[in-house]
PyMOL Python script that loads the backbone (N, CA, C, O; Angstrom):
from pymol import cmd

cmd.read_pdbstr("""\
ATOM      1  N   MET A   1      82.135  93.328 109.174  1.00  0.00           N
ATOM      2  CA  MET A   1      83.692  93.714 109.025  1.00  0.00           C
ATOM      3  C   MET A   1      84.125  92.397 108.660  1.00  0.00           C
ATOM      4  O   MET A   1      84.880  92.391 107.689  1.00  0.00           O
ATOM      5  N   VAL A   2      83.841  91.192 109.202  1.00  0.00           N
ATOM      6  CA  VAL A   2      84.324  89.690 108.592  1.00  0.00           C
ATOM      7  C   VAL A   2      84.327  90.036 107.164  1.00  0.00           C
ATOM      8  O   VAL A   2      85.324  90.307 106.495  1.00  0.00           O
ATOM      9  N   ILE A   3      82.877  89.990 106.692  1.00  0.00           N
ATOM     10  CA  ILE A   3      82.834  90.119 104.917  1.00  0.00           C
ATOM     11  C   ILE A   3      83.769  90.911 104.542  1.00  0.00           C
ATOM     12  O   ILE A   3      84.352  90.449 103.562  1.00  0.00           O
ATOM     13  N   SER A   4      84.249  92.088 104.952  1.00  0.00           N
ATOM     14  CA  SER A   4      85.118  92.915 104.185  1.00  0.00           C
ATOM     15  C   SER A   4      86.553  92.467 104.768  1.00  0.00           C
ATOM     16  O   SER A   4      87.540  93.159 104.519  1.00  0.00           O
ATOM     17  N   TRP A   5      86.629  91.587 105.354  1.00  0.00           N
ATOM     18  CA  TRP A   5      88.045  91.217 105.246  1.00  0.00           C
ATOM     19  C   TRP A   5      88.286  90.043 104.745  1.00  0.00           C
ATOM     20  O   TRP A   5      89.447  89.757 104.451  1.00  0.00           O
ATOM     21  N   ILE A   6      87.026  88.934 104.502  1.00  0.00           N
ATOM     22  CA  ILE A   6      87.257  87.851 103.678  1.00  0.00           C
ATOM     23  C   ILE A   6      87.611  88.452 102.212  1.00  0.00           C
ATOM     24  O   ILE A   6      88.448  87.987 101.439  1.00  0.00           O
ATOM     25  N   ILE A   7      86.744  89.654 101.990  1.00  0.00           N
ATOM     26  CA  ILE A   7      86.953  90.171 100.521  1.00  0.00           C
ATOM     27  C   ILE A   7      88.150  90.664 100.082  1.00  0.00           C
ATOM     28  O   ILE A   7      88.518  90.603  98.908  1.00  0.00           O
ATOM     29  N   THR A   8      89.012  91.338 101.324  1.00  0.00           N
ATOM     30  CA  THR A   8      90.165  91.723 101.606  1.00  0.00           C
ATOM     31  C   THR A   8      91.337  90.716 101.051  1.00  0.00           C
ATOM     32  O   THR A   8      92.116  90.935 100.123  1.00  0.00           O
ATOM     33  N   LEU A   9      91.239  89.520 101.904  1.00  0.00           N
ATOM     34  CA  LEU A   9      92.000  88.295 101.617  1.00  0.00           C
ATOM     35  C   LEU A   9      91.832  87.667 100.022  1.00  0.00           C
ATOM     36  O   LEU A   9      92.676  86.909  99.544  1.00  0.00           O
ATOM     37  N   TYR A  10      90.807  88.035  99.403  1.00  0.00           N
ATOM     38  CA  TYR A  10      90.399  87.271  98.207  1.00  0.00           C
ATOM     39  C   TYR A  10      90.782  88.463  97.494  1.00  0.00           C
ATOM     40  O   TYR A  10      90.475  88.081  96.365  1.00  0.00           O
ATOM     41  N   ARG A  11      91.242  89.659  97.326  1.00  0.00           N
ATOM     42  CA  ARG A  11      91.507  90.688  96.751  1.00  0.00           C
ATOM     43  C   ARG A  11      93.070  90.177  96.863  1.00  0.00           C
ATOM     44  O   ARG A  11      93.688  90.146  95.799  1.00  0.00           O
ATOM     45  N   LEU A  12      93.634  89.846  97.842  1.00  0.00           N
ATOM     46  CA  LEU A  12      95.165  90.032  98.129  1.00  0.00           C
ATOM     47  C   LEU A  12      95.352  88.838  97.165  1.00  0.00           C
ATOM     48  O   LEU A  12      96.047  89.048  96.171  1.00  0.00           O
ATOM     49  N   TRP A  13      94.895  87.795  97.314  1.00  0.00           N
ATOM     50  CA  TRP A  13      94.848  86.721  96.308  1.00  0.00           C
ATOM     51  C   TRP A  13      94.957  86.913  94.999  1.00  0.00           C
ATOM     52  O   TRP A  13      95.891  86.415  94.371  1.00  0.00           O
ATOM     53  N   GLN A  14      93.829  87.806  94.309  1.00  0.00           N
ATOM     54  CA  GLN A  14      93.823  88.203  92.905  1.00  0.00           C
ATOM     55  C   GLN A  14      95.241  88.904  92.669  1.00  0.00           C
ATOM     56  O   GLN A  14      95.902  88.654  91.660  1.00  0.00           O
ATOM     57  N   MET A  15      95.681  89.815  93.677  1.00  0.00           N
ATOM     58  CA  MET A  15      96.653  90.760  93.305  1.00  0.00           C
ATOM     59  C   MET A  15      97.706  90.232  92.777  1.00  0.00           C
ATOM     60  O   MET A  15      98.317  90.618  91.781  1.00  0.00           O
ATOM     61  N   VAL A  16      98.033  88.862  93.814  1.00  0.00           N
ATOM     62  CA  VAL A  16      99.238  88.001  93.630  1.00  0.00           C
ATOM     63  C   VAL A  16      99.229  87.304  92.497  1.00  0.00           C
ATOM     64  O   VAL A  16     100.256  87.109  91.848  1.00  0.00           O
ATOM     65  N   GLU A  17      97.658  86.713  92.035  1.00  0.00           N
ATOM     66  CA  GLU A  17      97.739  86.335  90.802  1.00  0.00           C
ATOM     67  C   GLU A  17      97.984  87.156  89.553  1.00  0.00           C
ATOM     68  O   GLU A  17      98.740  86.832  88.638  1.00  0.00           O
ATOM     69  N   MET A  18      97.410  88.021  89.610  1.00  0.00           N
ATOM     70  CA  MET A  18      97.537  89.162  88.730  1.00  0.00           C
ATOM     71  C   MET A  18      98.821  90.369  88.739  1.00  0.00           C
ATOM     72  O   MET A  18      98.928  91.391  88.061  1.00  0.00           O
ATOM     73  N   HIS A  19      99.365  90.021  89.376  1.00  0.00           N
ATOM     74  CA  HIS A  19     100.614  90.822  89.748  1.00  0.00           C
ATOM     75  C   HIS A  19     101.468  91.622  88.503  1.00  0.00           C
ATOM     76  O   HIS A  19     102.129  92.648  88.664  1.00  0.00           O
ATOM     77  N   GLU A  20     101.305  90.986  87.392  1.00  0.00           N
ATOM     78  CA  GLU A  20     102.079  91.351  86.438  1.00  0.00           C
ATOM     79  C   GLU A  20     101.180  90.727  85.349  1.00  0.00           C
ATOM     80  O   GLU A  20     101.826  90.109  84.503  1.00  0.00           O
ATOM     81  N   MET A  21      99.869  90.742  85.173  1.00  0.00           N
ATOM     82  CA  MET A  21      99.066  90.012  84.164  1.00  0.00           C
ATOM     83  C   MET A  21      99.082  90.617  82.645  1.00  0.00           C
ATOM     84  O   MET A  21      99.089  90.077  81.539  1.00  0.00           O
ATOM     85  N   VAL A  22      99.083  92.201  83.152  1.00  0.00           N
ATOM     86  CA  VAL A  22      99.123  92.893  81.637  1.00  0.00           C
ATOM     87  C   VAL A  22     101.152  93.235  81.509  1.00  0.00           C
ATOM     88  O   VAL A  22     101.860  93.721  82.391  1.00  0.00           O
ATOM     89  N   PRO A  23     101.503  92.844  80.347  1.00  0.00           N
ATOM     90  CA  PRO A  23     102.768  93.192  80.358  1.00  0.00           C
ATOM     91  C   PRO A  23     103.405  94.335  80.369  1.00  0.00           C
ATOM     92  O   PRO A  23     103.217  95.209  79.523  1.00  0.00           O
ATOM     93  N   GLY A  24     104.358  94.442  81.500  1.00  0.00           N
ATOM     94  CA  GLY A  24     104.841  95.868  81.680  1.00  0.00           C
ATOM     95  C   GLY A  24     104.249  96.748  82.759  1.00  0.00           C
ATOM     96  O   GLY A  24     104.875  97.653  83.311  1.00  0.00           O
ATOM     97  N   LYS A  25     102.778  96.359  83.064  1.00  0.00           N
ATOM     98  CA  LYS A  25     102.194  97.121  84.495  1.00  0.00           C
ATOM     99  C   LYS A  25     101.996  95.992  85.512  1.00  0.00           C
ATOM    100  O   LYS A  25     101.476  94.882  85.393  1.00  0.00           O
ATOM    101  N   LEU A  26     102.615  96.665  86.633  1.00  0.00           N
ATOM    102  CA  LEU A  26     102.406  95.919  87.883  1.00  0.00           C
ATOM    103  C   LEU A  26     101.547  96.476  88.742  1.00  0.00           C
ATOM    104  O   LEU A  26     101.630  97.648  89.110  1.00  0.00           O
ATOM    105  N   ILE A  27     100.546  95.553  89.163  1.00  0.00           N
ATOM    106  CA  ILE A  27      99.356  95.847  89.958  1.00  0.00           C
ATOM    107  C   ILE A  27      99.684  95.702  91.342  1.00  0.00           C
ATOM    108  O   ILE A  27      99.368  94.640  91.879  1.00  0.00           O
ATOM    109  N   ASP A  28     100.336  96.695  92.100  1.00  0.00           N
ATOM    110  CA  ASP A  28     100.914  96.537  93.527  1.00  0.00           C
ATOM    111  C   ASP A  28      99.839  97.414  94.375  1.00  0.00           C
ATOM    112  O   ASP A  28     100.357  98.147  95.218  1.00  0.00           O
ATOM    113  N   ARG A  29      98.671  97.445  94.297  1.00  0.00           N
ATOM    114  CA  ARG A  29      97.920  98.439  94.925  1.00  0.00           C
ATOM    115  C   ARG A  29      96.391  97.642  94.631  1.00  0.00           C
ATOM    116  O   ARG A  29      96.227  97.065  93.556  1.00  0.00           O
ATOM    117  N   TYR A  30      95.226  97.668  95.751  1.00  0.00           N
ATOM    118  CA  TYR A  30      94.130  97.425  95.920  1.00  0.00           C
ATOM    119  C   TYR A  30      93.376  98.366  94.547  1.00  0.00           C
ATOM    120  O   TYR A  30      92.797  97.738  93.660  1.00  0.00           O
ATOM    121  N   HIS A  31      93.442  99.553  94.509  1.00  0.00           N
ATOM    122  CA  HIS A  31      92.479 100.317  93.615  1.00  0.00           C
ATOM    123  C   HIS A  31      93.006 100.212  92.133  1.00  0.00           C
ATOM    124  O   HIS A  31      92.316 100.546  91.170  1.00  0.00           O
ATOM    125  N   GLU A  32      94.426  99.666  92.022  1.00  0.00           N
ATOM    126  CA  GLU A  32      94.535  99.267  90.833  1.00  0.00           C
ATOM    127  C   GLU A  32      94.349  97.658  90.194  1.00  0.00           C
ATOM    128  O   GLU A  32      94.488  97.257  89.039  1.00  0.00           O
ATOM    129  N   LEU A  33      94.054  97.082  91.190  1.00  0.00           N
ATOM    130  CA  LEU A  33      93.165  95.812  90.951  1.00  0.00           C
ATOM    131  C   LEU A  33      91.947  95.866  90.813  1.00  0.00           C
ATOM    132  O   LEU A  33      91.350  95.093  90.064  1.00  0.00           O
ATOM    133  N   GLY A  34      91.285  96.913  91.604  1.00  0.00           N
ATOM    134  CA  GLY A  34      89.797  97.026  91.092  1.00  0.00           C
ATOM    135  C   GLY A  34      89.788  97.755  89.787  1.00  0.00           C
ATOM    136  O   GLY A  34      89.009  97.360  88.919  1.00  0.00           O
ATOM    137  N   GLN A  35      90.603  98.819  89.544  1.00  0.00           N
ATOM    138  CA  GLN A  35      90.772  99.186  88.111  1.00  0.00           C
ATOM    139  C   GLN A  35      91.045  98.540  86.888  1.00  0.00           C
ATOM    140  O   GLN A  35      90.738  98.854  85.738  1.00  0.00           O
ATOM    141  N   GLN A  36      91.801  97.393  87.428  1.00  0.00           N
ATOM    142  CA  GLN A  36      91.916  96.354  86.298  1.00  0.00           C
ATOM    143  C   GLN A  36      90.901  95.557  85.966  1.00  0.00           C
ATOM    144  O   GLN A  36      90.749  95.034  84.862  1.00  0.00           O
ATOM    145  N   ALA A  37      89.916  95.408  87.268  1.00  0.00           N
ATOM    146  CA  ALA A  37      89.052  94.139  86.941  1.00  0.00           C
ATOM    147  C   ALA A  37      87.534  94.684  86.778  1.00  0.00           C
ATOM    148  O   ALA A  37      86.650  93.979  86.290  1.00  0.00           O
ATOM    149  N   PHE A  38      87.295  96.143  87.279  1.00  0.00           N
ATOM    150  CA  PHE A  38      86.083  96.664  86.428  1.00  0.00           C
ATOM    151  C   PHE A  38      85.959  97.824  86.013  1.00  0.00           C
ATOM    152  O   PHE A  38      84.864  98.387  86.018  1.00  0.00           O
ATOM    153  N   GLY A  39      87.182  98.454  85.529  1.00  0.00           N
ATOM    154  CA  GLY A  39      87.296  99.854  84.377  1.00  0.00           C
ATOM    155  C   GLY A  39      87.822 100.850  86.029  1.00  0.00           C
ATOM    156  O   GLY A  39      87.800 100.775  87.257  1.00  0.00           O
ATOM    157  N   GLU A  40      88.216 101.658  84.972  1.00  0.00           N
ATOM    158  CA  GLU A  40      88.872 102.871  85.347  1.00  0.00           C
ATOM    159  C   GLU A  40      87.952 103.721  86.914  1.00  0.00           C
ATOM    160  O   GLU A  40      88.423 104.046  88.004  1.00  0.00           O
ATOM    161  N   LYS A  41      86.471 103.849  86.347  1.00  0.00           N
ATOM    162  CA  LYS A  41      85.975 104.954  87.484  1.00  0.00           C
ATOM    163  C   LYS A  41      85.439 103.437  88.435  1.00  0.00           C
ATOM    164  O   LYS A  41      85.735 103.120  89.587  1.00  0.00           O
ATOM    165  N   LEU A  42      84.807 102.923  87.709  1.00  0.00           N
ATOM    166  CA  LEU A  42      83.664 101.828  88.982  1.00  0.00           C
ATOM    167  C   LEU A  42      84.847 100.743  89.780  1.00  0.00           C
ATOM    168  O   LEU A  42      84.473 100.178  90.808  1.00  0.00           O
ATOM    169  N   GLY A  43      85.953 100.548  89.373  1.00  0.00           N
ATOM    170  CA  GLY A  43      87.065 100.248  90.358  1.00  0.00           C
ATOM    171  C   GLY A  43      87.085 100.778  91.669  1.00  0.00           C
ATOM    172  O   GLY A  43      86.867 100.227  92.748  1.00  0.00           O
ATOM    173  N   LEU A  44      87.501 102.399  91.278  1.00  0.00           N
ATOM    174  CA  LEU A  44      87.781 103.002  92.599  1.00  0.00           C
ATOM    175  C   LEU A  44      86.509 103.099  93.625  1.00  0.00           C
ATOM    176  O   LEU A  44      86.579 103.020  94.851  1.00  0.00           O
ATOM    177  N   TRP A  45      85.250 103.301  92.783  1.00  0.00           N
ATOM    178  CA  TRP A  45      84.051 102.970  93.707  1.00  0.00           C
ATOM    179  C   TRP A  45      83.447 101.943  94.113  1.00  0.00           C
ATOM    180  O   TRP A  45      82.416 101.889  94.784  1.00  0.00           O
ATOM    181  N   ILE A  46      84.240 100.904  93.612  1.00  0.00           N
ATOM    182  CA  ILE A  46      84.049  99.372  94.620  1.00  0.00           C
ATOM    183  C   ILE A  46      85.019  99.310  95.537  1.00  0.00           C
ATOM    184  O   ILE A  46      84.759  98.943  96.683  1.00  0.00           O
ATOM    185  N   VAL A  47      86.268  99.663  95.154  1.00  0.00           N
ATOM    186  CA  VAL A  47      87.470  99.351  96.211  1.00  0.00           C
ATOM    187  C   VAL A  47      87.601 100.255  97.628  1.00  0.00           C
ATOM    188  O   VAL A  47      87.740  99.872  98.789  1.00  0.00           O
ATOM    189  N   ILE A  48      87.514 101.440  97.130  1.00  0.00           N
ATOM    190  CA  ILE A  48      87.827 102.471  98.010  1.00  0.00           C
ATOM    191  C   ILE A  48      87.039 102.473  99.176  1.00  0.00           C
ATOM    192  O   ILE A  48      87.620 102.629 100.250  1.00  0.00           O
ATOM    193  N   PRO A  49      85.483 102.288  99.146  1.00  0.00           N
ATOM    194  CA  PRO A  49      84.640 102.265 100.304  1.00  0.00           C
ATOM    195  C   PRO A  49      85.145 101.065 101.138  1.00  0.00           C
ATOM    196  O   PRO A  49      85.344 101.249 102.339  1.00  0.00           O
ATOM    197  N   GLN A  50      85.358  99.898 100.611  1.00  0.00           N
ATOM    198  CA  GLN A  50      85.559  98.626 101.451  1.00  0.00           C
ATOM    199  C   GLN A  50      87.095  98.949 102.245  1.00  0.00           C
ATOM    200  O   GLN A  50      87.444  98.827 103.419  1.00  0.00           O
ATOM    201  N   GLN A  51      87.622  99.293 101.336  1.00  0.00           N
ATOM    202  CA  GLN A  51      89.183 100.017 102.166  1.00  0.00           C
ATOM    203  C   GLN A  51      88.871 100.884 103.502  1.00  0.00           C
ATOM    204  O   GLN A  51      89.464 100.647 104.555  1.00  0.00           O
ATOM    205  N   LEU A  52      87.941 101.862 103.386  1.00  0.00           N
ATOM    206  CA  LEU A  52      87.958 102.498 104.591  1.00  0.00           C
ATOM    207  C   LEU A  52      86.594 101.972 105.404  1.00  0.00           C
ATOM    208  O   LEU A  52      85.944 102.850 105.971  1.00  0.00           O
ATOM    209  N   ILE A  53      86.236 100.925 105.474  1.00  0.00           N
ATOM    210  CA  ILE A  53      85.285 100.184 106.383  1.00  0.00           C
ATOM    211  C   ILE A  53      86.536  99.500 106.852  1.00  0.00           C
ATOM    212  O   ILE A  53      86.838  99.656 108.035  1.00  0.00           O
ATOM    213  N   VAL A  54      87.386  98.687 106.005  1.00  0.00           N
ATOM    214  CA  VAL A  54      88.180  98.012 107.335  1.00  0.00           C
ATOM    215  C   VAL A  54      89.261  98.945 107.878  1.00  0.00           C
ATOM    216  O   VAL A  54      89.957  98.522 108.802  1.00  0.00           O
ATOM    217  N   GLU A  55      89.500 100.343 107.331  1.00  0.00           N
ATOM    218  CA  GLU A  55      90.864 100.771 107.842  1.00  0.00           C
ATOM    219  C   GLU A  55      90.188 101.624 109.187  1.00  0.00           C
ATOM    220  O   GLU A  55      90.886 102.024 110.118  1.00  0.00           O
ATOM    221  N   VAL A  56      88.781 101.811 109.111  1.00  0.00           N
ATOM    222  CA  VAL A  56      88.165 102.639 110.304  1.00  0.00           C
ATOM    223  C   VAL A  56      87.768 101.607 111.520  1.00  0.00           C
ATOM    224  O   VAL A  56      87.804 101.881 112.719  1.00  0.00           O
ATOM    225  N   GLY A  57      87.282 100.035 110.780  1.00  0.00           N
ATOM    226  CA  GLY A  57      86.975  99.045 111.967  1.00  0.00           C
ATOM    227  C   GLY A  57      88.833  98.240 112.663  1.00  0.00           C
ATOM    228  O   GLY A  57      89.174  97.489 113.577  1.00  0.00           O
ATOM    229  N   VAL A  58      89.415  98.884 111.713  1.00  0.00           N
ATOM    230  CA  VAL A  58      90.555  98.206 112.677  1.00  0.00           C
ATOM    231  C   VAL A  58      91.339  99.222 113.397  1.00  0.00           C
ATOM    232  O   VAL A  58      92.325  98.915 114.067  1.00  0.00           O
ATOM    233  N   ASP A  59      90.865 100.557 113.252  1.00  0.00           N
ATOM    234  CA  ASP A  59      91.316 102.060 113.953  1.00  0.00           C
ATOM    235  C   ASP A  59      90.628 101.600 115.150  1.00  0.00           C
ATOM    236  O   ASP A  59      91.244 101.067 116.073  1.00  0.00           O
ATOM    237  N   THR A  60      89.356 101.790 115.163  1.00  0.00           N
ATOM    238  CA  THR A  60      88.293 101.665 116.190  1.00  0.00           C
ATOM    239  C   THR A  60      88.832 100.275 117.203  1.00  0.00           C
ATOM    240  O   THR A  60      88.882 100.300 118.433  1.00  0.00           O
ATOM    241  N   VAL A  61      89.115  99.381 116.532  1.00  0.00           N
ATOM    242  CA  VAL A  61      89.626  97.846 117.702  1.00  0.00           C
ATOM    243  C   VAL A  61      91.306  98.426 118.052  1.00  0.00           C
ATOM    244  O   VAL A  61      91.846  97.606 118.795  1.00  0.00           O
ATOM    245  N   TYR A  62      91.828  99.082 117.863  1.00  0.00           N
ATOM    246  CA  TYR A  62      92.787  99.567 118.381  1.00  0.00           C
ATOM    247  C   TYR A  62      92.692 100.277 119.355  1.00  0.00           C
ATOM    248  O   TYR A  62      93.138 100.173 120.498  1.00  0.00           O
ATOM    249  N   MET A  63      91.842 101.315 118.661  1.00  0.00           N
ATOM    250  CA  MET A  63      91.577 102.529 119.878  1.00  0.00           C
ATOM    251  C   MET A  63      90.533 101.753 121.272  1.00  0.00           C
ATOM    252  O   MET A  63      90.336 102.475 122.250  1.00  0.00           O
ATOM    253  N   VAL A  64      90.061 100.643 121.276  1.00  0.00           N
ATOM    254  CA  VAL A  64      89.361 100.262 122.212  1.00  0.00           C
ATOM    255  C   VAL A  64      90.187  99.397 123.174  1.00  0.00           C
ATOM    256  O   VAL A  64      90.022  99.414 124.394  1.00  0.00           O
ATOM    257  N   THR A  65      91.279  98.482 122.399  1.00  0.00           N
ATOM    258  CA  THR A  65      91.825  97.223 123.217  1.00  0.00           C
ATOM    259  C   THR A  65      93.035  98.358 123.618  1.00  0.00           C
ATOM    260  O   THR A  65      93.452  98.109 124.749  1.00  0.00           O
ATOM    261  N   GLY A  66      93.630  99.392 123.077  1.00  0.00           N
ATOM    262  CA  GLY A  66      94.563 100.343 123.583  1.00  0.00           C
ATOM    263  C   GLY A  66      94.155 100.794 124.932  1.00  0.00           C
ATOM    264  O   GLY A  66      94.946 100.740 125.873  1.00  0.00           O
ATOM    265  N   THR A  67      92.787 101.296 125.073  1.00  0.00           N
ATOM    266  CA  THR A  67      92.549 101.742 126.443  1.00  0.00           C
ATOM    267  C   THR A  67      92.016 100.962 127.529  1.00  0.00           C
ATOM    268  O   THR A  67      91.804 101.231 128.712  1.00  0.00           O
ATOM    269  N   LEU A  68      91.836  99.822 126.760  1.00  0.00           N
ATOM    270  CA  LEU A  68      91.694  98.587 128.211  1.00  0.00           C
ATOM    271  C   LEU A  68      92.695  98.256 128.492  1.00  0.00           C
ATOM    272  O   LEU A  68      92.580  97.556 129.499  1.00  0.00           O
ATOM    273  N   ILE A  69      93.972  98.359 128.112  1.00  0.00           N
ATOM    274  CA  ILE A  69      95.019  97.684 128.814  1.00  0.00           C
ATOM    275  C   ILE A  69      96.088  98.550 129.725  1.00  0.00           C
ATOM    276  O   ILE A  69      96.991  97.973 130.331  1.00  0.00           O
TER     277      ILE A  69
END
""", "prot")
cmd.dss("prot")
cmd.show_as("cartoon", "prot")
cmd.util.cbc("prot")
cmd.orient("prot")
């Protein structure tokens, strides 16, 4: 989960740097960044599983800490 978090922060930095790399096209979402970097289909296959891992991990932490409080 830590590795996924580091990758997420790195992609956020990339997104800020590439926000308007292509004139007229804004890159606002991680899947758009993945598609710009790796191509239409490969970008989705790389980004979406990592986003799901982070989302499930965060949801699990919220459920565990919510039941402890």
